[in-house]
C-alpha positions in Angstrom: -20.6 8.7 -49.2 -19.8 11.5 -51.8 -22.7 10.3 -53.8 -26.0 11.4 -51.9 -27.8 14.6 -51.5 -29.2 17.0 -48.7 -31.8 19.2 -49.1 -34.1 21.5 -46.8 -37.1 21.4 -48.5 -39.6 24.3 -47.0 -43.3 23.4 -48.4 -45.4 26.4 -49.2 -48.1 27.7 -51.3 -50.0 24.7 -52.9 -48.0 22.8 -51.8 -49.0 22.6 -48.2 -50.5 18.9 -47.0 -48.5 17.1 -50.2 -47.8 13.9 -49.2 -43.8 14.5 -48.6 -43.7 11.3 -50.4 -45.2 12.1 -53.4 -43.1 15.4 -53.3 -40.0 13.4 -53.3 -41.3 11.0 -56.0 -42.0 13.8 -58.4 -38.6 15.4 -57.9 -37.0 12.4 -58.2 -39.2 11.5 -61.8 -38.1 15.3 -63.0 -34.5 15.0 -62.3 -34.6 11.8 -63.9 -35.9 12.5 -67.2 -33.5 15.7 -67.2 -30.6 13.3 -66.7 -32.1 10.9 -69.3 -32.6 13.9 -72.1 -28.7 14.9 -71.4 -27.8 11.6 -72.1 -29.3 11.5 -75.3 -27.5 14.9 -76.0 -24.4 13.8 -75.4 -23.9 15.5 -72.2 -23.7 13.4 -69.3 -22.9 9.4 -69.5 -25.3 6.7 -69.0 -26.1 5.1 -66.2 -26.6 1.2 -65.8 -28.6 1.3 -62.7 -31.0 4.1 -60.9 -29.8 7.6 -60.3 -31.8 7.6 -57.1 -32.3 4.8 -54.5 -35.5 3.6 -53.6 -36.0 4.9 -49.8 -34.7 8.6 -48.1 -34.5 9.7 -44.6 -36.4 12.5 -43.5 -36.4 14.8 -40.5 -39.0 17.5 -39.5 -37.6 20.4 -38.9 -39.2 22.1 -35.5 -37.3 25.2 -34.4 -34.5 27.7 -35.0 -31.8 25.2 -33.2 -32.6 22.6 -35.1 -32.7 24.6 -38.5 -28.6 25.6 -37.2 -27.7 22.5 -36.4 -29.0 20.7 -39.8 -27.6 23.7 -41.9 -24.2 23.1 -40.1 -24.1 19.7 -40.7 -25.1 19.8 -44.3 -22.3 22.3 -44.6 -19.7 20.4 -42.6 -20.5 17.1 -44.3 -18.7 17.0 -47.8 -15.4 17.8 -45.2 -16.0 14.7 -43.0 -16.9 12.4 -45.8 -13.4 13.3 -47.7 -11.7 12.9 -44.2 -12.8 9.7 -43.7 -12.0 8.5 -47.4 -8.5 9.2 -46.9 
């Protein structure tokens, strides 16, 4: 799936305790608004449906081993996606 995003998100400072769905909603809103601005400037092509899918998958990273495995997965994912597309 070449059209997806992996993110390791650390919630710190004033955002501690903020519901994850609100943080994701804010991020999607901000990036969509920026994309629309760039469409109006002729920098990016218009989109027909949505930029973002409705849902998302989350996973709480509980320890350093988990973090290392997730980092490896994120780094290797584009390679695996490319291999599977052939």
